C-alpha positions in Angstrom: 6.7 192.1 128.6 8.2 195.5 129.1 11.9 195.8 129.9 13.9 193.3 131.9 12.8 192.9 135.5 15.5 192.2 138.1 14.9 189.9 141.0 16.2 190.2 144.6 19.4 188.5 143.6 20.2 191.4 141.3 19.9 189.0 138.3 17.2 189.4 135.6 14.3 187.1 135.3 14.2 184.7 132.4 11.2 185.3 130.1 9.1 182.1 130.1 5.8 180.8 128.9 3.9 178.0 130.6 1.0 175.7 129.6 -2.0 174.7 131.7 -3.2 171.7 129.6 -6.7 170.9 130.7 -8.6 167.7 129.9 -12.4 167.4 129.5 -12.7 166.7 133.3 -10.9 169.9 134.2 -7.8 167.9 135.3 -4.4 169.3 134.5 -1.4 167.7 132.7 1.5 167.1 135.1 4.9 165.7 134.2 7.4 164.3 136.7 10.8 165.9 135.9 13.5 163.5 134.9 16.1 165.5 136.9 14.1 165.2 140.2 12.2 161.9 140.1 9.5 161.5 142.8 9.9 165.0 143.9 9.0 167.4 141.2 5.8 167.4 139.1 5.1 170.4 136.9 3.3 171.7 133.9 5.1 172.3 130.5 7.0 175.6 130.5 10.1 177.1 129.0 12.0 180.1 127.8 10.7 182.6 125.3 13.1 182.8 122.4 14.0 186.2 120.8 11.2 187.4 118.5 8.7 184.8 119.9 5.4 185.7 121.6 4.4 184.0 124.8 1.7 182.1 122.9 4.2 180.9 120.3 6.6 179.9 123.0 3.9 178.1 125.0 2.8 176.1 121.9 6.4 175.2 121.0 7.1 174.1 124.6 3.9 172.0 124.6 5.2 170.0 121.6 8.8 169.8 122.8 7.8 168.5 126.3 4.6 166.5 125.7 4.4 165.7 122.0 1.0 167.3 121.9 0.6 169.3 118.7 -1.3 172.6 118.3 -4.1 171.0 116.3 -4.9 169.0 119.5 -5.5 172.0 121.7 -7.7 175.1 121.9 -6.3 178.3 123.6 -9.0 179.3 126.1 -7.3 181.8 128.3 -4.1 183.7 129.1 -2.9 184.8 132.5 -3.7 188.5 132.9 -0.3 189.4 134.5 3.2 188.1 134.3 4.1 186.1 137.4 7.6 185.6 138.8 9.5 183.3 141.0 13.0 183.5 142.4 15.5 180.6 142.5 16.5 179.5 145.9 20.1 180.4 146.9 21.4 176.9 146.3 20.4 177.1 142.6 21.6 180.6 141.9 24.5 180.5 139.4 23.8 176.8 138.6 20.9 176.9 136.2 20.5 178.8 133.0 24.3 179.3 133.0 24.0 181.6 136.0 22.4 184.4 133.9 19.0 184.6 135.6 17.7 184.7 139.2 14.3 183.3 138.4 11.6 183.4 135.8 9.0 185.9 134.7 6.2 183.8 133.2 3.1 184.2 131.1 0.7 181.2 131.3 -1.8 180.0 128.7 -4.7 177.6 129.5 -5.3 175.1 126.7 -8.2 172.7 126.3 -6.9 169.3 125.3 -8.9 167.9 122.4 -6.9 164.7 121.9 -6.7 161.4 123.8 -4.1 160.1 126.2 -2.4 158.3 123.3 -1.6 161.7 121.8 0.7 162.5 124.8 4.2 161.4 124.0 6.7 162.5 126.6 9.6 160.6 125.0 10.5 163.6 122.8 13.8 164.5 121.3 15.0 166.0 124.6 12.7 164.6 127.2 12.0 166.5 130.4 9.5 164.1 132.0 9.7 160.4 132.8 6.1 160.0 133.8 2.9 162.0 133.4 -0.7 162.1 134.7 -3.8 164.2 134.9 -4.1 165.9 138.3 -6.4 168.2 140.2 -4.9 171.7 140.5 -4.6 171.5 144.3 -2.7 168.2 144.1 -0.3 169.6 141.5 0.2 172.7 143.6 1.2 170.5 146.5 3.5 168.5 144.3 5.5 171.3 142.7 8.9 172.3 144.1 8.3 174.8 146.9 9.9 177.8 145.2 7.4 177.6 142.3 4.4 177.0 144.5 3.2 180.6 144.6 3.3 180.8 140.8 1.0 177.7 140.6 -1.3 179.1 143.2 -1.7 182.4 141.2 -2.1 180.6 137.9 -4.8 178.3 139.2 -6.5 181.3 140.8 -6.4 183.0 137.4 -7.9 179.9 135.7 -10.2 178.8 138.6 -13.2 178.5 136.4 -11.4 176.1 134.0 -9.7 173.6 136.3 -10.8 171.0 138.9 
């Protein structure tokens, strides 16, 4: 990532890494967010810490949000470009302590080598209350609307890997 990109709000984008965790059928891990039950399914993602690469951040977020450890995955692809989304006006100033207007994300596709029992969403700081394997199109239609274009781009980038 070069420099800090500003969004239409005038606020910078938060650097973020995301994980497309893919099972042997080509289905994608989706977690239902605790803070928006029944309305927000998403893939693991989170901020990139200072000095951390997107790959390091993605693997850390995977463990923090799913309990899946790096020895249970194989990195198979990385999104060619950073993708961004902007927060809707009602969330500006309310998330990330008001410092960011959206996220600038780098996504990694990971092949899941474990079994369902290796997924443990009851982590130290849980973000999901349920999880399931989903088709990419179903997950795209289940994400909050302001992130939908990101998911469409990510699944386009990884079209040969997901169902």
